[in-house]
C-alpha positions in Angstrom: 9.0 -45.3 8.5 5.0 -45.1 9.8 4.8 -49.2 11.4 4.3 -47.3 14.9 0.5 -46.8 13.2 0.1 -50.6 13.2 0.0 -50.9 16.4 -3.2 -52.2 18.6 -5.4 -49.5 20.7 -4.6 -49.3 24.2 -6.9 -50.5 26.7 -8.6 -47.5 28.3 -11.2 -48.1 30.7 -14.1 -46.9 30.4 -16.7 -48.6 33.0 -18.4 -50.4 29.9 -18.7 -54.2 30.3 -15.5 -56.4 28.7 -15.8 -56.8 24.9 -16.1 -60.5 23.8 -12.8 -61.5 22.4 -14.6 -61.6 18.8 -15.5 -58.2 18.5 -12.0 -56.8 20.0 -10.1 -59.3 17.6 -11.7 -57.4 14.5 -11.8 -53.9 16.5 -8.1 -54.4 16.4 -7.7 -56.4 13.0 -9.5 -52.9 11.5 -7.2 -50.5 13.3 -3.9 -52.4 11.9 -5.2 -52.1 8.3 -6.0 -48.7 8.7 -2.7 -48.1 10.5 -1.1 -49.7 7.3 -3.0 -47.2 4.8 -2.7 -44.2 6.9 1.4 -45.2 6.4 1.8 -45.5 2.9 -0.5 -42.1 2.0 1.6 -40.5 4.5 4.7 -41.8 2.6 3.0 -41.5 -0.9 2.5 -38.2 -0.5 6.3 -37.3 0.5 7.1 -39.2 -2.6 5.1 -37.2 -4.8 5.9 -33.8 -3.1 9.7 -35.2 -3.7 8.9 -36.1 -7.5 7.4 -32.5 -8.4 10.0 -30.6 -6.5 12.3 -32.6 -8.9 10.5 -32.1 -11.9 9.9 -28.6 -11.3 13.5 -27.7 -11.8 14.3 -28.8 -14.5 10.8 -27.6 -16.5 9.5 -24.7 -14.9 13.5 -23.6 -13.4 14.1 -21.8 -10.1 14.0 -18.5 -10.5 17.2 -15.9 -9.0 16.7 -14.1 -5.7 18.1 -11.1 -4.1 20.6 -12.3 -2.1 18.7 -11.4 0.9 16.1 -13.9 0.2 19.4 -16.7 -0.9 22.4 -18.0 1.2 24.9 -19.5 -1.0 27.6 -20.4 1.6 24.8 -22.9 3.2 21.8 -23.2 1.1 23.3 -23.3 -2.1 26.2 -24.9 -1.9 24.9 -29.2 -3.8 25.7 -29.9 -7.7 24.2 -31.5 -10.1 21.2 -33.9 -9.0 21.3 -33.6 -5.7 20.7 -29.7 -6.0 17.5 -30.7 -8.2 16.4 -33.3 -5.4 17.4 -30.6 -2.0 17.7 -27.5 -2.3 14.2 -26.9 -3.8 13.1 -27.4 0.0 15.2 -25.0 1.4 13.9 -21.6 0.0 12.0 -18.7 1.3 12.1 -19.2 5.7 14.3 -21.9 4.7 17.2 -19.4 4.1 16.5 -18.1 7.5 16.7 -21.2 9.7 19.8 -22.5 8.0 21.5 -19.1 8.4 20.9 -19.1 12.0 21.5 -22.6 12.1 24.9 -21.8 10.7 26.1 -18.0 11.7 24.0 -18.0 14.9 21.0 -14.8 15.1 23.8 -12.0 15.3 24.8 -12.6 12.2 21.7 -11.5 10.2 19.2 -8.2 11.6 15.7 -9.6 12.0 16.2 -13.2 12.1 15.3 -13.0 16.1 11.4 -13.5 14.7 12.9 -17.6 14.5 12.2 -19.3 17.4 15.7 -21.7 18.3 14.8 -25.1 18.4 14.4 -26.1 15.2 17.9 -23.9 14.1 19.5 -25.4 17.0 18.3 -29.1 15.5 19.3 -28.3 12.5 23.0 -27.4 13.7 23.2 -30.8 15.8 21.8 -32.9 12.8 24.7 -31.1 10.3 27.4 -31.8 12.6 27.4 -35.3 11.5 25.9 -35.1 7.8 28.9 -32.9 6.9 28.0 -29.7 7.6 24.8 -30.1 5.1 22.2 -27.3 6.4 19.7 -28.5 3.5 19.9 -32.3 3.7 20.4 -31.8 7.9 17.0 -29.7 7.8 14.9 -32.4 5.6 16.4 -34.9 7.7 14.9 -33.3 11.2 11.1 -32.6 9.0 10.8 -35.9 7.4 11.6 -37.7 11.2 9.6 -34.9 12.8 6.9 -35.4 9.9 6.7 -39.8 9.8 6.7 -39.1 14.5 4.0 -36.6 14.0 1.8 -38.9 12.1 2.0 -41.8 14.1 0.7 -40.0 17.2 -1.3 -38.0 15.4 -3.3 -41.8 14.2 -3.0 -43.5 17.7 -4.8 -40.2 18.8 -7.9 -40.2 16.3 -8.4 -43.3 16.8 -8.3 -42.8 20.4 -11.3 -40.5 20.1 -12.9 -42.1 17.3 -11.9 -45.4 15.2 -9.3 -46.0 13.1 -11.2 -44.9 9.5 -11.4 -41.8 11.3 -7.8 -41.2 11.9 -6.9 -42.6 8.6 -8.4 -39.6 6.8 -7.0 -37.4 9.7 -4.2 -38.7 8.3 -4.9 -38.6 4.2 -6.2 -34.9 5.0 -3.5 -33.5 7.0 -1.0 -34.9 4.3 -2.8 -33.5 1.4 -3.9 -29.8 2.4 -2.1 -27.3 0.0 0.2 -26.1 2.4 1.4 -29.3 3.4 4.5 -29.4 1.1 6.1 -27.7 4.1 6.2 -30.7 6.2 9.3 -32.0 4.4 10.8 -28.5 3.8 13.6 -27.0 6.1 10.2 -25.6 7.4 9.4 -26.3 11.5 6.3 -27.1 11.0 6.8 -31.1 11.4 8.4 -30.1 14.6 5.9 -28.3 16.7 3.2 -30.3 15.2 4.9 -33.5 16.6 5.5 -31.5 19.7 2.1 -30.4 20.0 0.8 -33.9 18.9 2.9 -35.3 21.8 1.4 -32.7 23.8 -1.9 -34.2 24.1 -1.3 -37.5 24.0 1.3 -37.3 27.7 -2.0 -35.0 28.6 -4.6 -37.6 27.8 -2.6 -40.1 30.4 -2.0 -38.3 32.8 1.7 -38.2 32.1 1.7 -34.0 33.1 5.6 -33.8 33.1 5.6 -35.1 30.3 2.8 -32.8 28.7 4.5 -29.9 30.1 8.1 -30.8 28.8 6.2 -31.2 25.6 4.2 -28.0 25.3 7.8 -26.1 26.8 9.7 -27.4 23.7 6.8 -26.3 21.6 6.6 -22.6 22.3 10.5 -23.0 21.6 10.0 -23.8 18.3 7.4 -21.4 17.9 5.4 -18.0 20.2 2.6 -19.9 19.2 2.9 -22.7 21.4 1.9 -20.5 24.2 -1.9 -21.7 23.7 -1.1 -25.2 24.0 -1.6 -23.7 27.9 -5.7 -23.7 27.1 -6.3 -27.5 25.9 -3.8 -29.0 28.9 -5.4 -26.8 31.5 -8.7 -28.4 30.3 -7.8 -32.3 30.1 -5.8 -31.7 33.5 -9.8 -30.2 34.6 -11.8 -32.8 33.3 -9.2 -35.9 34.7 -9.2 -34.3 38.3 -13.4 -33.7 38.2 -13.8 -37.1 36.9 -15.9 -35.4 33.6 -15.5 -34.7 30.5 -16.4 -30.7 29.7 -18.6 -29.9 26.8 -19.0 -27.1 24.7 -22.4 -25.4 23.6 -23.2 -27.4 20.9 -20.9 -29.8 20.9 -21.1 -33.7 21.9 -21.9 -35.3 24.6 -20.1 -35.3 27.2 -18.6 -38.6 27.8 -16.2 -40.1 30.6 -13.6 -38.3 31.7 -10.4 -39.0 29.9 -8.4 -42.2 30.9 -5.7 -42.2 33.9 -5.9 -41.7 37.6 -7.2 -38.7 39.2 -4.6 -36.4 38.9 -3.2 -34.4 42.1 -3.8 -30.2 42.2 -0.4 -29.5 42.4 0.6 -31.6 39.2 -1.4 -28.5 37.5 2.0 -26.5 38.1 3.4 -28.8 35.4 1.3 -27.0 32.9 3.8 -23.7 34.2 6.3 -25.0 32.2 4.5 -24.5 28.8 4.9 -20.4 28.9 7.8 -20.3 30.5 8.9 -21.7 27.3 9.8 -18.5 26.4 11.9 -17.9 29.1 14.9 -19.1 27.9 14.5 -17.2 24.6 13.7 -14.7 26.3 16.9 -14.5 28.3 19.0 -15.0 25.3 17.9 -12.3 23.5 18.3 -10.1 26.4 21.4 -11.0 26.8 22.2 -10.8 23.3 20.9 -7.9 22.1 19.3 -6.2 25.3 15.5 -6.8 24.3 13.9 -9.6 25.6 10.5 -9.2 23.2 13.0 -8.7 20.5 11.0 -11.8 18.6 7.7 -9.3 18.5 9.3 -6.3 17.8 11.1 -7.3 14.1 7.6 -8.8 12.9 7.8 -5.1 11.8 10.0 -6.1 9.0 7.4 -8.5 6.9 5.1 -5.8 7.4 3.2 -7.2 10.7 1.6 -5.3 13.3 -0.3 -6.0 16.4 -4.2 -6.3 15.4 -6.7 -7.4 17.0 -8.0 -11.0 15.3 -11.5 -9.3 13.8 -10.2 -6.5 12.3 -7.1 -9.4 10.8 -10.3 -11.4 9.5 -12.7 -7.7 7.9 -9.3 -7.1 6.0 -8.4 -10.2 4.9 -11.8 -10.5 3.5 -12.0 -7.2 1.8 -8.6 -7.6 0.2 -10.1 -11.4 -0.6 -12.9 -9.5 -2.2 -10.2 -7.3 -4.3 -8.6 -10.8 -5.5 -12.0 -11.7 -6.7 -11.9 -8.4 -9.2 -8.6 -8.9 -10.2 -9.6 -12.4 -11.3 -12.7 -11.0 -13.1 -10.9 -7.6 -14.8 -7.6 -10.2 -15.8 -8.8 -14.2 -16.1 -7.3 -17.6 -14.9 -6.0 -17.5 -17.9 -3.8 -14.7 -17.7 -2.0 -16.1 -14.6 -1.2 -19.5 -16.2 0.1 -17.3 -19.0 2.6 -15.3 -17.2 5.8 -16.2 -16.2 5.8 -14.4 -12.2 6.4 -12.4 -11.7 6.6 -10.0 -14.8 3.5 -9.0 -16.7 2.8 -6.5 -14.3 0.6 -9.9 -12.0 -0.4 -8.4 -8.8 0.5 -11.1 -7.0 -0.7 -9.9 -3.7 -4.6 -10.1 -4.9 -4.4 -13.3 -5.9 -2.1 -14.0 -3.0 -5.0 -12.5 -0.6 -8.0 -14.7 -2.5 -5.8 -18.0 -1.3 -5.3 -16.9 2.3 -8.8 -15.9 2.7 -9.5 -19.2 0.9 -7.2 -20.9 3.4 -8.9 -19.4 6.4 -12.8 -20.5 5.0 -11.2 -23.8 5.1 -10.1 -23.9 8.5 -13.4 -21.9 9.3 -14.9 -24.7 8.0 -12.9 -27.4 10.2 -13.0 -25.5 12.6 -16.9 -26.1 13.4 -16.7 -29.9 11.9 -14.5 -29.3 15.6 -16.6 -28.5 17.5 -19.9 -30.7 16.3 -17.6 -33.2 16.9 -14.0 -33.2 19.2 -13.8 -33.0 22.8 -13.7 -29.7 24.0 -9.9 -29.1 24.8 -9.4 -29.8 21.1 -11.9 -27.6 20.2 -10.5 -25.1 22.3 -6.6 -25.3 21.4 -8.0 -25.5 17.2 -10.1 -22.0 17.8 -6.5 -20.0 19.7 -4.6 -21.4 17.3 -6.2 -20.3 14.8 -6.7 -16.3 16.5 -2.8 -16.4 17.5 -1.5 -15.7 13.8 -4.3 -13.2 13.5 -2.8 -11.0 16.1 0.2 -10.1 13.3 -1.4 -8.7 10.7 -0.1 -7.5 7.6 -1.3 -4.3 5.9 -1.1 -5.8 1.7 -2.1 -9.0 3.1 -4.0 -9.2 6.0 -4.1 -13.6 6.4 -0.3 -13.8 5.3 0.9 -17.0 5.8 -2.8 -18.5 7.4 -3.1 -21.7 5.4 0.5 -23.0 6.2 -0.1 -22.1 10.2 -3.5 -24.0 9.4 -1.6 -27.8 8.7 -0.3 -27.5 12.2 -3.8 -27.2 13.9 -4.1 -30.8 13.9 -7.6 -30.9 15.0 -9.7 -29.3 12.6 -8.0 -32.1 10.1 -9.5 -35.2 12.6 -12.7 -32.7 12.3 -13.0 -32.9 9.1 -12.4 -36.6 9.3 -15.1 -37.3 11.3 -17.6 -35.5 9.5 -16.3 -37.0 6.0 -15.5 -40.5 7.0 -19.2 -41.6 6.0 -19.4 -40.1 2.6 -17.5 -41.3 0.0 -17.7 -39.3 -2.9 -17.3 -36.1 -0.7 -14.1 -37.8 0.9 -12.7 -37.9 -2.2 -13.3 -34.7 -4.2 -12.2 -33.0 -1.0 -8.8 -34.9 -1.7 -8.9 -34.5 -5.2 -9.7 -30.4 -4.9 -6.5 -30.6 -1.6 -4.7 -32.3 -4.2 -4.4 -30.6 -7.2 -3.5 -27.7 -5.0 -0.5 -28.9 -3.2 0.8 -30.1 -6.4 0.8 -26.6 -7.6 1.8 -24.8 -4.4 5.0 -27.4 -4.4 5.4 -26.1 -8.2 5.5 -22.4 -6.8 7.7 -23.0 -3.7 10.2 -25.0 -5.5 10.5 -22.7 -8.1 11.2 -19.7 -5.7 8.0 -18.2 -6.4 
């Protein structure tokens, strides 16, 4: 599935003396082995989560939810073992994506918050899978995840070598919200398009980079921030030298590729123009080109300054700590959600703040180890979801948004690769949380 990880590194002009053949062969062999291990880690994590989801349906079971959170006509049509294998991956937002793919935006109020590319792909794949939208969603998500891991490995290897590339794949695959890469969600598609945008920009293929950015925006609105790192990479190639952030790594040679013409910068405009098709459709169908933002109120979100969202999230997390101090972990483990007076928002706020804190720590690693374009993208991608904060859950869904910010995981790998024990401690902690998250998701909690 991920055989592309095993390809040899591309030869890049660096201005250094030619590498001796023996050293080049050793480096290629190391990259080949790392690629195989990365492929095994990526595929193994998907198999593990699939087993966890099936076991969850046999043990914990699947909660009965209100019909507006379900779509029995399209998302709950299987039976027997296939039902237990596939349908747990079509919960929550997966229901919305399936509704849109099956019936369009007009059939379901407030569905316009979900951008169209992923449901369009679902609809197309479902046409050849007997209109099984759940199966189509899994096919799209897993295929995009496989492609994303290949490109991530190649990008990280070109930046910092095969070992960092390997652990970048490992860390992103076991992050506690990495289950969404194989759910009927748009995370895998968005990550793949983001990575392709960086890949082609680094090689001076600006038309392709802009097109990938446009498609990323059609997948989710946060793709608009791609214009910032792409502009930085274009400027580095244009001026012939890398940009250095204060406190960042020493500026090396410019990214590989020939010097772009000034007119090639126009391809960067494709990224924000990705909003145009969807906004035009919303204007034509509903009379409001900005409806995708207005319907955020359905989820309790409102326009907020990021510092305010972070402050509210910190206070909410403190409330979660107080709740845990009063009730203890045993109360959570012995209570079947949602019942027993469990204040799930208090626990969720604490977990979401921990996800935010982990992202900030990884951002610091990016700042210290990665090129400016990667760090600036990570910063912008973390700030974007903070623009729409919910009152009860100020950092709502932030840990899920983190998994598509790939430079965070490259930065974490760059810092932890020399530290064997800490690498495995991080993997162990994240792996346990990932399994727990999968149990909650599969059981519709």
